[in-house]
C-alpha positions as a printed Julia matrix, in Angstrom:
121×3 Matrix{Float64}:
 -19.39   -7.76   16.96
 -16.86   -5.38   15.4
 -15.83   -5.85   11.76
 -12.5    -4.93   10.19
 -12.87   -2.23    7.56
  -9.25   -1.4     6.8
  -6.07   -3.3     7.59
  -3.43   -0.6     8.12
  -0.47   -2.61    6.77
   1.27   -0.48    4.12
  -1.5     2.15    4.19
  -0.19    5.71    3.84
  -1.0     8.05    6.73
  -2.99   10.4     4.49
  -5.24    7.55    3.34
  -5.87    6.37    6.91
  -6.65    9.96    7.93
  -9.1    10.28    5.02
 -10.89    7.07    6.03
 -11.17    8.21    9.66
 -12.59   11.55    8.52
 -14.99    9.83    6.09
 -16.36    7.63    8.88
 -16.74   10.59   11.25
 -18.53   12.69    8.61
 -21.04    9.9     8.03
 -21.64    9.19   11.7
 -20.25    5.66   11.64
 -18.85    4.49   14.98
 -15.32    3.11   14.61
 -12.2     2.43   16.6
  -8.6     1.77   15.73
  -6.12   -0.84   16.9
  -2.43   -0.02   16.87
   0.27   -2.35   15.51
   1.98   -4.75   17.89
   5.44   -3.93   19.27
   7.25   -6.12   16.71
   4.88   -5.33   13.85
   3.71   -8.95   13.73
   0.13   -7.8    14.07
  -0.79   -4.65   12.21
  -3.3    -2.06   13.18
  -6.72   -1.7    11.71
  -9.8     0.46   11.53
 -12.81   -1.41   12.86
 -16.53   -0.67   12.59
 -18.18   -0.97   16.0
 -21.73   -1.77   14.89
 -22.61   -4.69   12.63
 -25.43   -2.73   10.99
 -23.04    0.01    9.83
 -20.55   -2.27    8.05
 -22.49   -2.32    4.76
 -22.61    1.48    4.62
 -18.95    1.74    5.65
 -17.89   -0.66    2.9
 -19.93    1.28    0.34
 -18.31    4.54    1.42
 -14.88    2.88    1.38
 -15.43    1.59   -2.17
 -16.42    5.07   -3.37
 -13.41    6.61   -1.61
 -10.98    4.06   -3.11
 -12.44    4.6    -6.58
 -11.96    8.37   -6.29
  -8.47    8.0    -4.81
  -7.46    5.64   -7.63
  -8.73    8.05  -10.29
  -6.89   10.94   -8.62
  -3.64    8.93   -8.43
  -3.9     7.94  -12.1
  -4.53   11.56  -13.09
  -1.55   12.74  -11.03
   0.68   10.09  -12.63
  -0.52   11.0   -16.13
   0.23   14.66  -15.42
   3.7    13.75  -14.13
   4.38   11.72  -17.29
   3.23   14.65  -19.47
   5.43   17.07  -17.49
   8.39   14.71  -17.54
   8.53   14.57  -13.73
   7.38   10.95  -13.34
   9.88    8.71  -11.59
  11.71    6.4   -13.96
  14.48    3.84  -13.58
  17.02    6.37  -14.84
  15.84    9.08  -12.47
  16.13    6.63   -9.56
  19.59    5.61  -10.75
  20.69    9.27  -10.82
  19.16   10.03   -7.41
  20.31    6.9    -5.55
  22.91    5.0    -7.61
  24.19    2.83   -4.74
  20.72    1.6    -3.77
  19.81    0.82   -7.38
  23.07   -1.02   -8.07
  22.79   -3.04   -4.84
  19.19   -3.92   -5.67
  20.15   -5.12   -9.17
  23.04   -7.16   -7.73
  20.71   -8.72   -5.15
  18.2    -9.64   -7.87
  20.94  -11.27   -9.96
  22.22  -13.22   -6.94
  18.73  -14.43   -6.08
  18.08  -15.5    -9.67
  21.39  -17.36   -9.58
  20.4   -19.15   -6.38
  17.09  -20.17   -7.93
  18.84  -21.43  -11.08
  21.64  -23.23   -9.2
  19.74  -26.49   -8.52
  18.79  -26.77  -12.19
  22.37  -26.19  -13.27
  23.73  -28.72  -10.74
  21.24  -31.4   -11.77
  22.22  -31.09  -15.44
  25.9   -31.74  -14.79
């Protein structure tokens, strides 16, 4: 019976491509399911053979470890160079989106606090 190796919800295309390539390089049989039409069910990368799932998970763990280290190194380099994304850089690039997001957060916090305020009075 097939086993799910990677749920493709919120997985970047480059990561999914890397996983497909990793499985092919190691001779592990896999197939992919596509997301449903309304995105209720997401796609996934499945391992066809039960015996290969242990090896696939080991390879996946190594890949994720290396990808995490690479991402941390890239972020550290961006911080050193001053090119890392900050709140102020986002505010300069997209002021309307940032302001609307802050307003939405304040409104939601107000809605959460409203019952408490009404019960006190």
